[in-house]
C-alpha positions as CSV (number, residue, x, y, z in Angstrom):
1,M,0.0,0.0,0.0
2,L,1.5,3.3,-1.2
3,P,0.4,6.2,1.1
4,L,0.4,9.9,0.4
5,V,0.5,12.4,3.4
6,V,-1.1,15.7,2.4
7,L,0.1,18.7,4.3
8,P,-1.8,22.0,3.7
9,T,0.4,24.9,4.7
10,Y,0.2,28.6,5.2
11,N,3.0,30.3,7.1
12,E,4.3,27.1,8.7
13,S,8.1,27.8,8.3
14,E,8.6,27.2,12.0
15,N,7.1,23.7,11.9
16,I,7.3,22.2,8.5
17,E,10.9,20.8,8.7
18,S,10.2,19.0,12.0
19,V,6.9,17.5,10.7
20,I,8.4,16.2,7.5
21,R,11.4,14.7,9.1
22,R,9.3,12.9,11.7
23,I,6.9,11.7,9.0
24,R,9.8,10.2,7.0
25,V,10.9,8.3,10.1
26,A,7.5,7.1,11.2
27,L,6.2,6.0,7.7
28,P,9.2,5.8,5.4
29,E,7.2,4.3,2.5
30,A,5.0,7.4,2.4
31,C,5.3,10.3,0.1
32,V,4.6,13.8,1.5
33,L,2.8,16.4,-0.5
34,V,3.0,20.0,0.8
35,V,0.1,22.1,-0.6
36,D,1.2,25.6,0.0
37,D,-1.0,28.7,-0.5
38,S,1.8,31.1,-1.4
39,S,3.1,31.5,2.2
40,P,5.0,34.7,2.5
41,D,7.3,33.2,5.1
42,G,9.0,30.8,2.7
43,T,7.3,27.5,3.7
44,A,7.3,26.2,0.2
45,F,11.0,26.8,-0.2
46,I,11.7,24.8,2.9
47,G,9.6,21.9,1.6
48,E,11.4,21.9,-1.7
49,R,14.8,21.9,0.1
50,L,13.7,18.9,2.2
51,G,12.5,17.1,-1.0
52,K,16.0,17.3,-2.4
53,E,17.6,16.2,0.8
54,L,15.2,13.4,1.9
55,G,13.3,12.4,-1.2
56,Q,9.6,11.6,-1.5
57,V,8.6,15.2,-0.7
58,E,6.7,17.2,-3.3
59,V,5.4,20.8,-3.1
60,M,2.3,22.1,-4.8
61,R,2.3,25.9,-5.0
62,R,-1.1,27.6,-5.2
63,P,-1.5,31.2,-6.2
64,A,-3.4,32.4,-3.1
65,K,-4.9,31.2,0.2
66,A,-7.9,29.1,-0.7
67,G,-8.8,27.2,2.4
68,L,-8.2,23.8,4.1
69,G,-10.9,21.9,2.2
70,S,-9.7,23.2,-1.1
71,A,-6.1,22.2,-0.3
72,Y,-7.1,18.6,0.6
73,R,-9.2,18.2,-2.6
74,A,-6.3,19.4,-4.7
75,G,-3.9,17.0,-2.9
76,F,-6.3,14.1,-3.3
77,A,-6.7,14.7,-7.0
78,W,-2.9,15.0,-7.4
79,G,-2.4,11.6,-5.6
80,L,-5.2,9.8,-7.4
81,E,-3.7,10.7,-10.8
82,R,-0.4,9.2,-9.7
83,G,-1.7,5.9,-8.3
84,F,-1.4,6.4,-4.6
85,E,-3.5,3.8,-2.6
86,A,-3.9,5.6,0.8
87,F,-4.3,9.3,1.6
88,V,-3.6,10.9,5.0
89,E,-4.8,14.2,6.3
90,M,-2.8,15.9,9.0
91,D,-1.9,19.4,10.2
92,C,1.5,20.9,9.8
93,D,1.5,22.5,13.3
94,L,2.5,19.3,15.2
95,S,-0.9,19.0,16.8
96,H,-1.1,15.6,15.1
97,E,1.8,13.4,16.1
98,P,3.5,11.7,13.1
99,E,4.4,8.7,15.3
100,A,0.7,7.7,15.2
101,L,0.7,7.4,11.4
102,R,1.4,3.7,11.4
103,S,-1.7,2.8,13.5
104,L,-3.8,5.3,11.6
105,V,-3.3,3.7,8.1
106,A,-3.2,0.1,9.3
107,P,-7.0,-0.5,9.1
108,L,-7.0,0.5,5.4
109,G,-5.2,-2.7,4.7
110,E,-8.1,-4.6,6.3
111,G,-10.7,-3.1,3.9
112,V,-11.8,0.0,5.9
113,D,-12.4,3.1,3.7
114,L,-11.9,5.9,6.3
115,V,-10.0,5.8,9.5
116,V,-10.6,8.8,11.8
117,G,-8.1,9.7,14.6
118,S,-10.4,10.3,17.6
119,R,-9.7,12.4,20.6
120,Y,-12.9,11.3,22.3
121,M,-12.9,7.5,22.2
122,P,-11.2,5.5,25.0
123,G,-7.4,6.0,24.7
124,G,-7.7,9.4,23.1
125,A,-6.3,12.5,24.8
126,I,-6.3,16.3,24.7
127,P,-3.8,17.5,27.2
128,N,-3.8,21.2,28.2
129,W,-7.2,22.0,26.8
130,R,-9.4,24.2,29.0
131,L,-12.8,22.9,29.9
132,H,-14.9,25.3,27.8
133,R,-12.9,24.5,24.7
134,R,-13.3,20.8,25.2
135,L,-17.1,21.2,25.9
136,L,-17.4,23.2,22.7
137,S,-15.6,20.7,20.6
138,Q,-17.2,17.6,22.0
139,G,-20.6,19.1,22.1
140,G,-20.3,20.0,18.4
141,N,-19.4,16.4,17.6
142,I,-22.3,15.0,19.6
143,Y,-24.7,17.4,17.8
144,T,-23.3,16.3,14.4
145,S,-23.6,12.7,15.2
146,L,-27.2,13.0,16.3
147,M,-28.3,15.2,13.4
148,L,-26.6,13.2,10.7
149,G,-26.6,9.7,12.2
150,L,-22.8,9.4,11.7
151,H,-22.1,7.3,14.9
152,V,-18.5,8.8,14.9
153,T,-17.1,10.3,18.2
154,D,-14.8,12.8,16.5
155,S,-16.1,13.7,13.0
156,T,-14.3,17.1,13.1
157,S,-10.8,15.5,13.6
158,G,-8.3,16.5,10.9
159,F,-6.0,13.5,11.5
160,R,-7.4,10.7,9.3
161,A,-6.7,8.3,6.4
162,Y,-8.8,7.4,3.3
163,S,-8.6,4.6,0.8
164,A,-8.1,5.5,-2.8
165,D,-11.2,3.6,-3.7
166,I,-13.6,5.7,-1.6
167,L,-12.0,8.9,-2.8
168,R,-12.8,7.8,-6.4
169,R,-16.4,7.1,-5.4
170,V,-16.9,10.4,-3.7
171,D,-17.5,13.4,-5.9
172,L,-14.7,15.6,-4.6
173,G,-15.8,18.4,-6.8
174,A,-19.1,18.6,-5.1
175,V,-17.5,18.9,-1.6
176,R,-17.4,22.6,-0.8
177,A,-16.9,23.0,2.9
178,D,-13.7,24.1,4.6
179,G,-12.3,23.7,8.1
180,Y,-14.4,21.6,10.5
181,G,-17.2,21.6,7.9
182,F,-14.9,19.8,5.4
183,Q,-14.1,17.0,7.8
184,I,-17.7,16.5,8.7
185,E,-18.8,16.5,5.1
186,M,-16.2,14.0,4.1
187,V,-17.4,11.5,6.8
188,H,-21.0,12.1,5.6
189,Q,-20.0,11.5,2.0
190,V,-18.1,8.3,2.7
191,L,-21.1,6.9,4.5
192,E,-23.5,8.1,1.8
193,H,-21.4,6.2,-0.8
194,G,-21.4,3.0,1.1
195,G,-18.0,3.3,2.7
196,T,-16.9,1.9,6.1
197,V,-15.6,4.1,8.8
198,T,-13.6,3.2,11.9
199,E,-11.8,5.2,14.6
200,V,-8.5,4.9,16.4
201,P,-7.4,6.8,19.5
202,I,-5.0,9.7,19.1
203,R,-3.4,12.3,21.3
204,F,-4.0,15.9,20.2
205,V,-1.7,18.6,21.4
206,D,-1.9,22.4,20.8
207,R,0.6,23.9,18.5
208,V,3.8,25.3,20.1
209,E,5.1,27.4,17.2
210,G,3.2,29.6,14.8
211,K,-0.3,31.1,14.8
212,S,-3.5,29.1,14.8
213,K,-5.8,29.3,11.8
214,M,-9.0,28.6,13.8
215,S,-11.7,31.3,13.7
216,G,-15.3,31.8,14.7
217,H,-16.3,31.7,11.0
218,I,-15.1,28.1,10.7
219,V,-17.1,27.0,13.7
220,V,-20.3,28.8,12.5
221,E,-19.9,27.4,9.0
222,A,-19.6,23.9,10.4
223,L,-22.8,24.2,12.5
224,A,-24.8,25.8,9.7
225,L,-23.8,23.0,7.3
226,V,-24.6,20.3,9.7
227,T,-28.1,21.8,10.2
228,W,-28.7,22.1,6.5
229,W,-27.5,18.5,5.8
230,A,-29.8,17.3,8.6
231,F,-32.7,19.1,6.9
232,L,-31.9,17.5,3.6
233,R,-31.6,14.1,5.2
234,A,-35.1,14.5,6.9
235,A,-36.6,15.6,3.6
236,R,-35.2,12.6,1.7
237,A,-36.6,10.3,4.4
238,L,-40.1,12.0,4.1
239,L,-40.1,11.6,0.3
240,G,-39.1,8.0,0.7
241,V,-42.3,7.4,2.8
242,L,-44.6,9.3,0.5
243,R,-43.2,7.8,-2.8
244,P,-44.6,4.2,-2.3
245,A,-48.1,5.5,-1.7
246,T,-47.9,7.7,-4.9
247,T,-46.6,4.9,-6.9
248,A,-49.3,2.5,-5.7
249,A,-52.1,5.0,-6.6
250,A,-50.8,5.5,-10.1
251,G,-49.8,1.8,-10.6
252,A,-53.0,0.7,-12.4
253,R,-52.6,2.9,-15.5
254,P,-49.0,2.0,-16.4
255,A,-50.0,-1.7,-16.0
256,R,-52.7,-1.2,-18.7
257,R,-50.3,0.6,-21.0
258,T,-47.7,-2.1,-20.8
259,R,-50.4,-4.7,-21.3
260,A,-51.7,-2.9,-24.4
261,A,-48.2,-2.5,-25.8
262,G,-47.7,-6.3,-25.5
263,R,-45.1,-6.2,-22.8
264,L,-45.2,-8.3,-19.7
265,S,-45.1,-6.6,-16.3
266,P,-42.8,-8.1,-13.6
267,A,-45.8,-9.8,-12.0
268,S,-47.0,-11.4,-15.2
269,A,-43.5,-12.4,-16.2
270,R,-43.4,-14.8,-13.2
271,K,-46.5,-16.7,-14.5
272,P,-47.5,-17.9,-18.0
273,M,-50.2,-15.9,-19.7
274,E,-53.3,-17.9,-20.7
275,S,-54.5,-17.7,-24.2
276,V,-57.6,-15.7,-25.4
277,P,-59.5,-17.5,-28.1
278,L,-60.1,-15.6,-31.4
279,V,-63.7,-14.5,-32.1
280,P,-65.1,-15.8,-35.5
281,F,-67.0,-13.4,-37.7
282,A,-70.7,-14.3,-38.6
283,T,-71.6,-14.5,-42.3
284,S,-74.8,-14.9,-44.2
285,E,-74.2,-18.6,-44.4
286,T,-73.7,-19.1,-40.7
287,P,-75.8,-18.4,-37.6
288,A,-75.4,-14.9,-36.1
289,T,-74.1,-16.3,-32.8
290,V,-70.7,-15.2,-31.6
291,A,-69.0,-17.0,-28.7
292,T,-67.2,-14.2,-26.9
293,S,-66.0,-16.2,-24.0
294,A,-62.5,-15.3,-22.7
295,T,-60.4,-16.9,-20.0
296,V,-59.1,-14.3,-17.6
297,G,-55.3,-14.8,-16.9
298,T,-53.0,-13.5,-14.3
299,V,-52.1,-10.4,-16.5
300,G,-55.7,-8.9,-16.4
301,T,-59.1,-8.9,-18.2
302,V,-59.8,-8.7,-21.9
303,D,-59.9,-5.1,-23.1
304,A,-63.4,-3.7,-22.8
305,A,-63.0,-1.8,-26.1
306,T,-62.2,-5.0,-28.0
307,T,-65.2,-6.7,-26.6
308,A,-67.5,-3.8,-27.5
309,L,-66.1,-3.7,-31.1
310,T,-66.7,-7.5,-31.5
311,T,-70.3,-7.2,-30.2
312,G,-71.0,-4.3,-32.5
313,E,-69.7,-6.2,-35.6
314,S,-71.8,-9.2,-34.6
315,S,-74.9,-7.1,-34.2
316,A,-74.4,-5.6,-37.6
317,R,-74.1,-8.9,-39.2
318,Q,-77.1,-10.3,-37.3
319,G,-79.2,-7.4,-38.7
320,S,-78.3,-8.3,-42.2
321,V,-79.3,-12.0,-41.6
322,R,-82.7,-10.8,-40.2
323,Q,-83.5,-9.1,-43.5
324,G,-83.4,-12.6,-45.2
325,S,-86.5,-14.4,-44.1
326,A,-89.0,-14.5,-41.3
327,G,-87.9,-18.1,-40.2
328,Q,-84.2,-17.1,-40.0
329,E,-85.3,-13.9,-38.1
330,K,-87.0,-15.9,-35.5
331,A,-84.0,-18.3,-35.1
332,S,-81.8,-15.3,-34.7
333,E,-83.9,-13.8,-31.9
334,Q,-83.8,-17.1,-30.0
335,E,-80.0,-17.2,-30.3
336,D,-79.7,-13.6,-29.2
337,E,-81.6,-14.4,-26.0
338,G,-79.1,-17.1,-25.2
339,E,-76.1,-14.7,-25.4
340,S,-77.6,-11.8,-23.3
341,G,-75.7,-12.9,-20.1
342,D,-72.2,-12.1,-21.6
343,G,-73.0,-8.4,-22.2
């Protein structure tokens, strides 16, 4: 399994060298892709220098700051084009410990599509976090899980690994969120596309060097998106309940159309259709009696319009026979009385 570690960066010159060196030690088979949004502090240049020194380090330079979610989408697309089999998200500020990479990617080899590094499952830890920050983060995750039915303890975690197969199934171009919203949306998309998700415990530490990119806008965006996705989920569930009733009410007319067109419905295809005898025409040499019996099969009844047409033709021919002689007229009336129960 060939992994790609995607590192979005903006002004991470104080951390990037330490992160890349530790990644190369912890997971030597991995390639590192630095996705840099034109950092003015020279982050991209450091990444390029390390690539020449260590190997398996690539730098993608983007013209301007475009957001975390956009950086990951670009990194995933770059890796899929080059045949990588596993994709790792992690921050470049050392809040995600590179030494945990091996345990993070291991479940992918067992057929899991997404492995989330969780701070809130047994074994996870967040040292040095104040109570109000922990309550805000964990409360947001509980809200997300309840609203979207994710059953994931840490859907906002940015330390995770994807299989190449699930990234090909997910429409990355349709994923628009950034920050926490991007992480939640990706979990939601993986599950919507039939993927499997598991969690492994991680230790999350605050950055020591550099400035945090967290903002109130990112938190508000995530909460708004979760609420909107929950509304769409409820609407789809409601439509799923209403659709069978609508289909059942309109089911009779399409069945008649397929019958008239000579096609078998699924129900009739399971049983042989019984034959309908042809109706002979009356002539001046024959009695004006028409046997219009029909055996009703499993597909449906004989078309009423066909029966009416046959009866009309029979009556017309009977009239011409009556004009022949009085004896034949009397015989025809007796025969007509015998057929009156089929009308």
